[in-house]
C-alpha positions in Angstrom: -8.0 -7.7 -19.2 -11.5 -6.9 -18.0 -13.8 -5.4 -20.7 -16.8 -3.3 -19.9 -20.2 -3.9 -21.3 -19.8 -0.8 -23.5 -16.4 -2.1 -24.8 -17.9 -5.5 -25.5 -20.8 -4.0 -27.5 -18.4 -1.8 -29.4 -16.2 -4.8 -30.2 -19.2 -6.8 -31.4 -20.2 -4.0 -33.7 -16.6 -3.7 -34.9 -16.4 -7.4 -35.8 -19.6 -7.2 -37.8 -18.6 -4.0 -39.5 -15.3 -5.5 -40.7 -16.9 -8.4 -42.5 -20.1 -6.8 -43.8 -20.4 -5.9 -47.5 -21.6 -2.4 -46.5 -20.6 -0.1 -43.7 -24.1 -0.1 -42.4 -25.9 -1.7 -39.4 -25.8 -5.3 -38.5 -29.5 -5.5 -39.4 -28.4 -4.8 -43.1 -26.4 -8.0 -43.2 -28.0 -11.0 -44.8 -27.5 -13.8 -42.3 -28.9 -17.2 -41.8 -28.1 -19.9 -39.4 -28.7 -23.6 -39.5 -31.4 -25.3 -37.4 -28.7 -27.0 -35.4 -27.0 -23.6 -34.7 -30.4 -22.1 -33.7 -31.1 -25.1 -31.4 -27.6 -24.7 -29.9 -28.1 -21.0 -29.1 -31.5 -21.6 -27.5 -30.0 -24.5 -25.5 -27.2 -22.2 -24.3 -29.8 -19.6 -23.3 -31.6 -22.2 -21.3 -28.4 -23.3 -19.6 -27.5 -20.0 -18.0 -29.0 -17.7 -15.4 -28.6 -13.9 -16.0 -28.0 -11.3 -13.4 -31.3 -9.5 -12.2 -32.6 -7.0 -14.7 -30.8 -8.6 -17.8 -32.7 -10.2 -20.6 -31.7 -12.2 -23.7 -34.2 -11.8 -26.6 -33.0 -15.0 -28.3 -36.1 -16.9 -29.7 -37.4 -18.4 -32.9 -39.8 -15.5 -33.2 -37.0 -12.8 -33.3 -34.7 -12.5 -36.3 -31.2 -13.5 -35.3 -29.9 -10.2 -36.7 -31.8 -8.5 -33.8 -30.5 -10.7 -31.1 -28.7 -9.0 -28.3 -25.3 -10.0 -26.9 -24.0 -11.5 -30.1 -21.8 -10.5 -33.0 -22.3 -11.9 -36.5 -21.4 -11.6 -40.1 -22.9 -13.1 -43.3 -21.5 -16.5 -42.4 -23.2 -16.7 -39.0 -22.6 -15.9 -35.3 -19.0 -15.1 -34.5 -19.3 -13.6 -31.0 -21.2 -14.6 -27.8 -20.9 -11.8 -25.3 -22.1 -12.5 -21.8 -20.1 -9.7 -20.3 -21.7 -8.3 -17.2 -24.9 -10.3 -17.6 -23.9 -13.8 -16.7 -24.7 -15.1 -13.2 -24.3 -18.9 -13.3 -24.8 -21.9 -15.6 -22.8 -23.9 -18.1 -21.9 -24.2 -21.7 -23.8 -27.1 -23.3 -21.9 -29.6 -25.5 -24.1 -28.5 -28.4 -22.0 -25.3 -28.6 -19.9 -27.2 -31.2 -22.7 -26.5 -33.7 -22.0 -22.7 -33.7 -19.2 -23.5 -36.2 -18.2 -19.9 -37.1 -17.8 -18.8 -33.5 -14.6 -16.8 -33.1 -15.1 -15.2 -29.6 -16.8 -16.1 -26.4 -16.7 -13.7 -23.5 -18.1 -14.4 -20.0 -17.4 -12.6 -16.7 -18.6 -12.3 -13.1 -20.3 -15.7 -12.5 -20.1 -19.3 -11.7 -19.7 -22.2 -14.1 -21.7 -25.1 -12.7 -20.2 -27.7 -15.0 -16.8 -28.3 -16.6 -16.1 -26.8 -20.0 -17.6 -29.2 -22.6 -15.8 -31.2 -25.2 -17.8 -29.4 -27.8 -16.0 -26.2 -27.1 -12.7 -27.7 -28.4 -14.3 -28.6 -31.7 -14.8 -24.9 -32.7 -11.8 -24.7 -35.1 -12.5 -21.0 -35.9 -12.4 -20.0 -32.2 -9.8 -17.2 -31.7 -10.7 -15.6 -28.4 -11.8 -17.2 -25.1 -12.3 -14.8 -22.1 -13.6 -16.0 -18.8 -13.0 -13.2 -16.3 -13.8 -13.4 -12.6 -15.6 -16.7 -13.3 -15.6 -19.8 -11.0 -14.6 -22.7 -13.2 -15.5 -26.3 -12.5 -12.5 -28.2 -13.7 -9.7 -26.8 -15.8 -8.4 -26.8 -19.4 -8.6 -30.2 -21.0 -5.9 -31.5 -23.3 -8.1 -30.9 -26.3 -7.6 -27.2 -26.2 -4.7 -27.7 -28.5 -7.2 -28.5 -31.3 -7.9 -24.8 -31.5 -5.2 -24.0 -34.0 -6.6 -20.5 -34.7 -6.7 -19.5 -31.0 -5.0 -16.1 -30.5 -6.2 -15.3 -26.9 -7.0 -17.2 -23.8 -8.0 -15.2 -20.7 -9.2 -17.2 -17.7 -9.4 -15.2 -14.4 -10.9 -17.3 -11.7 -13.3 -15.8 -9.2 -12.1 -18.1 -6.5 -10.0 -21.2 -5.8 -12.2 -24.2 -6.6 -9.6 -26.6 -5.3 -9.2 -28.3 -8.7 -5.5 -28.5 -9.5 -4.9 -28.6 -13.3 -2.1 -28.1 -15.6 -1.4 -27.2 -19.2 -1.4 -30.2 -21.6 1.9 -31.4 -23.1 1.0 -30.2 -26.6 -0.1 -26.7 -25.4 2.8 -25.3 -27.5 0.9 -26.4 -30.7 -1.2 -23.2 -30.3 1.2 -21.5 -32.6 -1.0 -18.4 -33.2 -1.5 -17.7 -29.5 -0.7 -14.0 -28.7 -2.3 -13.5 -25.3 -2.3 -16.1 -22.5 -3.7 -15.1 -19.2 -4.5 -17.7 -16.6 -4.9 -15.9 -13.3 -6.1 -16.7 -9.8 -6.4 -20.4 -10.6 -4.8 -23.6 -9.3 -2.5 -24.1 -12.2 0.1 -26.6 -11.1 2.8 -29.0 -12.3 5.0 -26.5 -14.0 4.9 -25.7 -17.7 5.2 -28.3 -20.5 8.4 -28.2 -22.6 6.3 -27.3 -25.6 5.2 -24.1 -23.9 8.4 -22.3 -25.0 7.4 -22.9 -28.7 4.7 -20.1 -28.4 6.9 -17.8 -30.4 4.0 -15.4 -31.3 3.1 -14.8 -27.6 2.9 -11.1 -26.8 1.2 -11.1 -23.4 1.8 -13.7 -20.7 0.1 -13.6 -17.3 0.1 -16.5 -14.8 -0.2 -14.3 -11.6 -1.7 -15.8 -8.5 -1.1 -19.5 -9.3 0.8 -20.4 -6.1 1.0 -24.1 -7.1 2.8 -23.5 -10.2 6.2 -23.3 -8.3 9.1 -24.0 -10.6 12.3 -22.5 -12.0 12.0 -20.3 -15.1 13.4 -22.1 -18.1 16.3 -20.6 -20.1 14.1 -21.2 -23.2 12.2 -18.0 -22.2 14.5 -16.3 -24.7 12.5 -18.0 -27.5 9.5 -15.7 -26.8 11.0 -12.8 -28.7 7.6 -11.2 -29.4 6.8 -11.0 -25.7 5.7 -7.5 -24.7 4.2 -8.2 -21.2 5.0 -10.9 -18.6 3.3 -11.3 -15.2 4.4 -14.2 -13.1 3.6 -12.7 -9.7 2.5 -14.9 -6.8 3.4 -18.2 -8.4 6.2 -19.5 -6.1 8.9 -19.4 -8.8 12.4 -20.1 -7.5 16.0 -19.8 -8.6 17.4 -17.1 -10.8 15.9 -15.4 -13.8 17.7 -16.6 -16.9 20.1 -14.2 -18.6 18.1 -14.8 -21.8 15.5 -12.4 -20.6 17.8 -9.7 -21.8 17.1 -10.8 -25.4 13.4 -10.0 -25.1 13.7 -6.5 -26.5 10.0 -6.0 -27.0 9.2 -6.2 -23.3 7.4 -3.2 -21.9 6.1 -4.7 -18.7 7.6 -7.2 -16.2 6.0 -8.3 -13.0 7.9 -11.0 -11.1 6.6 -9.9 -7.6 5.9 -12.2 -4.7 8.0 -15.2 -5.7 11.3 -16.7 -4.4 13.5 -15.5 -7.2 17.1 -14.8 -6.1 20.4 -13.5 -7.4 21.2 -10.3 -9.3 18.8 -9.3 -12.0 18.9 -5.6 -12.7 22.1 -5.7 -14.9 20.2 -8.2 -17.2 17.3 -5.8 -17.7 19.0 -2.4 -18.3 19.1 -2.9 -22.1 15.3 -3.5 -22.3 14.7 0.1 -23.3 11.0 -0.3 -24.0 10.2 -1.2 -20.4 7.5 1.0 -18.9 6.7 -1.2 -15.9 9.3 -3.2 -13.8 8.0 -4.9 -10.6 10.4 -7.2 -8.8 9.2 -6.7 -5.3 8.8 -9.4 -2.6 11.7 -11.7 -3.8 15.2 -12.4 -2.7 16.8 -10.4 -5.5 20.0 -8.7 -4.4 22.8 -6.3 -5.7 23.1 -2.6 -6.3 20.8 -0.5 -8.5 23.2 0.1 -11.4 23.8 3.5 -12.9 22.7 2.0 -16.2 19.1 2.1 -14.9 19.1 5.4 -16.8 18.7 3.4 -20.0 15.2 2.6 -19.0 14.0 6.1 -19.7 10.5 5.0 -20.6 9.8 3.6 -17.1 6.7 4.8 -15.4 6.8 2.3 -12.5 9.8 0.8 -10.7 9.0 -1.4 -7.7 11.8 -3.1 -6.0 10.4 -3.2 -2.4 10.8 -6.1 0.1 13.9 -7.6 -1.4 17.6 -7.6 -0.7 18.9 -4.7 -2.8 21.8 -2.8 -1.4 24.0 0.3 -1.9 22.7 3.7 -2.7 20.2 5.1 -5.1 22.2 6.0 -8.2 22.4 9.6 -9.3 21.3 8.5 -12.7 17.8 7.9 -11.3 17.1 11.5 -12.4 17.1 10.3 -16.1 13.9 8.4 -15.6 11.8 11.5 -16.4 8.6 9.6 -17.0 8.7 7.8 -13.7 5.5 8.2 -11.7 5.8 5.3 -9.2 9.1 4.5 -7.3 9.0 1.9 -4.5 12.2 0.8 -2.8 10.8 0.1 0.7 12.0 -2.7 3.0 15.5 -3.1 1.5 17.6 -2.8 4.6 20.8 -2.7 2.5 19.7 0.4 0.7 21.0 3.6 2.4 23.0 6.8 2.1 21.5 10.1 1.2 18.6 10.5 -1.2 20.3 11.9 -4.3 19.4 15.4 -5.4 18.6 14.0 -8.8 15.6 12.1 -7.5 13.9 15.4 -6.7 14.0 16.2 -10.4 11.5 13.4 -11.2 8.6 15.8 -11.8 6.1 13.1 -12.8 6.4 11.2 -9.5 3.1 10.5 -8.0 4.1 7.7 -5.5 7.4 7.6 -3.6 7.9 4.7 -1.2 11.3 4.6 0.6 10.3 3.2 4.0 12.2 0.8 6.3 15.6 1.2 4.6 18.7 3.0 5.9 18.5 6.4 4.2 20.0 9.3 6.1 20.3 13.0 6.1 17.8 15.7 5.4 14.9 16.0 2.9 16.2 18.4 0.3 14.3 21.7 -0.3 14.2 20.5 -3.9 11.4 18.2 -2.9 9.1 21.1 -3.9 9.8 20.2 -7.5 7.6 17.1 -7.1 4.4 18.9 -7.8 2.4 15.8 -8.8 3.5 13.8 -5.7 0.5 12.2 -3.9 2.2 9.5 -1.8 5.4 10.3 0.3 6.1 7.2 2.4 9.5 7.6 4.2 8.9 5.9 7.5 11.4 3.9 9.6 14.6 5.4 8.4 16.0 6.4 11.8 19.0 8.3 10.3 16.7 10.7 8.4 16.9 14.0 10.3 16.6 17.8 10.1 13.6 20.0 9.8 11.0 19.8 7.1 12.2 22.2 4.3 10.1 25.0 2.9 9.9 23.0 -0.4 7.9 20.4 1.5 5.0 22.8 1.8 4.8 23.1 -2.0 3.5 19.6 -2.4 -0.1 20.7 -3.0 -1.0 17.3 -4.6 0.1 15.3 -1.5 -2.6 13.0 -0.1 -0.7 10.4 2.0 2.3 11.3 4.1 4.2 9.0 6.4 7.4 10.2 8.1 7.0 8.0 11.2 9.9 6.5 13.2 12.6 8.8 11.9 14.6 11.6 13.6 13.0 14.6 12.1 12.9 17.7 14.3 11.8 21.3 14.4 8.2 22.6 14.1 5.5 22.6 11.5 5.2 25.7 9.5 2.0 27.6 9.0 2.5 27.0 5.3 1.1 23.5 5.9 -2.2 25.2 4.9 -1.0 24.7 1.3 -1.4 20.9 1.5 -5.1 21.0 0.8 -5.2 17.5 -0.7 -3.7 15.9 2.4 -5.8 12.9 3.7 -3.3 11.1 6.0 -0.5 12.7 7.9 1.7 10.3 10.0 4.5 12.0 11.9 4.8 9.6 14.8 7.9 8.9 16.8 10.2 11.7 15.7 11.5 14.8 17.5 9.1 17.4 16.2 8.2 20.1 18.7 6.3 23.3 19.3 2.6 23.9 18.8 0.5 22.3 16.0 -0.2 25.3 13.7 -3.8 26.5 13.5 -3.6 26.3 9.7 -3.4 22.5 10.0 -7.0 22.4 10.9 -8.1 24.1 7.7 -7.2 20.9 5.7 -10.7 19.7 5.0 -9.7 16.4 3.5 -7.6 15.3 6.5 -8.8 11.9 7.8 -5.8 10.6 9.7 -3.5 12.6 11.9 -0.8 10.8 13.9 1.4 13.1 15.9 2.2 10.7 18.8 5.7 10.2 20.0 7.1 13.7 19.6 7.5 16.9 21.6 4.5 18.8 20.5 2.8 21.1 23.0 0.3 23.9 23.2 -3.5 24.1 22.9 -5.6 21.9 20.6 -8.6 24.0 19.1 -12.2 22.8 18.6 -11.7 23.0 14.9 -10.0 19.6 15.0 -13.3 17.9 15.7 -15.0 20.0 13.1 -12.9 18.7 10.3 -15.6 16.9 8.1 -13.5 13.8 7.4 -11.3 13.4 10.5 -11.3 9.8 11.7 -8.1 9.2 13.6 -6.3 11.8 15.8 -3.3 10.6 17.9 -1.6 12.9 20.4 -0.2 10.5 23.0 3.4 10.7 24.2 3.9 14.4 23.6 4.2 17.3 25.9 0.6 18.2 26.2 -0.9 18.9 29.6 -4.5 19.1 30.9 -5.0 22.8 30.0 -4.1 22.0 26.3 -6.9 19.5 26.1 -9.7 20.1 28.6 -11.6 22.8 26.8 -12.8 20.6 23.9 -12.0 17.2 25.3 -15.6 16.0 25.3 -16.0 17.2 21.8 -13.1 15.1 20.6 -14.4 12.1 22.5 -17.9 12.5 21.0 -16.6 12.8 17.4 -13.7 10.3 17.4 -14.3 8.0 20.3 -11.5 5.4 20.5 -9.7 6.9 17.6 -8.7 10.0 19.7 -5.7 9.0 21.7 -4.3 11.5 24.2 -2.7 9.4 26.9 0.0 8.9 28.1 2.0 12.1 27.8 5.6 12.7 28.6 6.7 13.4 32.2 6.8 17.0 33.2 9.4 19.3 34.9 13.1 18.5 35.1 14.6 15.6 37.0 16.8 17.1 39.7 19.0 16.0 42.6 18.9 18.0 45.9 21.7 17.7 48.5 20.5 18.8 51.9 22.0 19.0 55.4 20.3 17.3 58.3 17.6 19.5 59.8 16.9 21.5 56.7 13.5 21.8 55.0 12.8 21.6 51.3 9.6 22.0 49.2 8.9 19.6 46.4 7.0 21.3 43.6 5.1 20.7 40.4 5.2 23.7 38.0 3.5 24.6 34.7 0.1 23.2 35.4 -2.8 25.7 35.6 -6.0 23.6 35.4 -8.3 24.0 38.3 -9.4 20.4 38.3 -5.9 19.0 39.0 -5.4 16.3 41.6 -2.0 15.7 43.0 -0.4 12.8 44.8 3.3 12.7 45.9 5.2 9.5 46.2 8.4 8.4 47.8 9.6 5.6 45.5 6.4 3.8 44.7 4.7 4.5 48.0 2.1 7.4 48.2 2.8 10.0 50.9 -0.1 10.6 53.2 -1.7 14.0 52.9 0.8 15.0 50.1 -2.0 16.0 47.7 -1.1 19.5 46.5 1.3 20.9 43.9 3.8 21.7 46.6 4.9 19.4 49.5 7.5 20.4 52.1 10.0 18.0 53.6 10.5 19.4 57.2 13.7 18.9 59.2 15.1 16.2 57.0 17.2 13.4 58.3 18.4 10.1 56.9 14.8 8.8 56.7 14.1 11.4 54.0 16.7 10.1 51.6 15.1 8.8 48.4 13.4 9.7 45.1 10.2 11.6 45.0 7.7 12.1 42.2 4.2 13.4 41.8 1.3 11.9 39.8 -1.4 14.3 38.6 -4.9 13.6 37.3 -7.7 15.9 36.2 -11.4 15.6 36.7 -12.1 16.7 33.1 -9.5 14.5 31.4 -10.2 10.9 32.3 -7.4 8.3 31.9 -4.6 10.9 31.5 -2.1 10.9 34.4 0.9 13.2 34.3 4.0 12.4 36.2 6.5 14.9 37.6 10.0 13.7 36.9 11.9 12.5 40.0 13.4 14.7 42.7 16.3 12.8 44.3 17.0 13.8 47.9 20.2 13.1 49.7 21.0 14.1 53.3 24.4 14.9 54.7 24.9 15.0 58.5 26.1 18.4 59.9 29.8 18.4 60.7 30.2 20.1 64.1 33.8 21.0 63.2 32.4 23.2 60.5 29.0 24.3 61.8 29.4 24.0 65.5 26.7 22.6 67.8 23.6 23.2 65.7 20.5 22.9 67.9 18.2 24.9 65.6 19.0 23.2 62.3 15.4 23.7 61.1 16.3 27.3 60.5 19.5 26.5 58.7 19.9 28.2 55.4 22.5 26.5 53.2 25.3 28.5 51.6 25.6 28.6 47.8 26.6 25.2 46.6 25.2 23.3 49.5 22.7 21.6 47.2 22.9 20.8 43.6 20.2 20.9 40.9 
């Protein structure tokens, strides 16, 4: 839709070349324009403001054949090209005098007045393009005068608040092939005559939220249609079965509407389809095995809908597929079929927030072009990462968060040299983070929180040139794993380095004691010299119980309860570790068994007298 300055210049040259008597330069063409045309062009120049650094050389002193930003033939000016030079202004009504004008291109600016009536008098006009332009007003009814019009592209820069609709006789534009009205406030539905545009090849109404309507069954009239984009228009109801007759379609985008019902069975015979986007609707039903008919597909987006069942095994027939998105369909589940891993052209794979289960197959290593692997929030996905995972050398974005994956990370992670984001949060991964992880120079985001990782974190983390987010909270890290380079992490990452809280330490145990016995509560596994300890009974701190070990002397009923210890460290601010509870019970001594025990403090219980 958007055309660069180079493309625009090339198009202008092509237009001139096609109509010239010789294959030479535009300057070789004998061309004259009338005084009224000349005045109209100079009035147009005066009505617009150019972006800084741009100049129009239009003047009476310069031959028209040397003017910039136009195209012409021996009949006169046929192209006005303000692509990438227009800032603001308006089209004067005198534009009607440029009678041979076929094309007018404007982008990236603001129209300060409505389009003039004179524009609709240009009977030779074939191509109108206003891209990223703020329009004052909309399309007047007289647009239907332009019987030779083949293309209308109006992409608004912003919502002006002017609701407008297509005129009732819009369908009289019988030669129209391309219709793009995007990001406007088109409203009121489509006129009945619209479905008479039988030569239409490309139709785009995306981002017209006030258009809301049901799609007419007469859509089947548009048999030349190749591309249709109705996204973000508040369409409702079902898509008519007649869409299955539009056999020239190669691109469908119905995303972000309120369409409903089953649709895929109506589309599987559209064998020219390359792009199919149905996301953010209320479509439902299974993905049929016949999806394999669409073997030219390069993008299939069905996310945020109500599709259900399993991914069909026939998905493997879509050999050209580079983009597959099925996320946020809670009814989709089962195991990911082995055939999916044969889609060697896949670049993007989104399967998040569904109900997929089982392991990731080792065959994932076949997806050598994969850049996005988004598989988060499928709690039944489990198992260790297969060796094939470490062959994804093109992978840039990885999200496996909120699943049930387990095991450790292999040193082969060093192969993922393109990786920029790695999100493994809230799984059951364990062990040390491999040193090789910190050789990934492109890594910007690393989320390891909510697992069972442990072990030391080296200084090389902070030395990664692009690292921005490093999340370690809710793992099994202790002070000694972090303290050596803690200040370096804080200095480099600030609030984007999260290391607290961490999981509780040591096992929860229950100790059964006899009256008069002693028992030493203990925290193990912490070696940092700066540790500070405080023991608690319930939620009450115990006075002077400020060491790793605390002895309960000559217990009686008053010692019964749950004890835990909270540990801080002078070098690691805000991190507090908690020793899991030790539950103490006390049983009075039975004289019938132990006699008159007057020295119970020296009592040593027999095996089995307390339980861990």
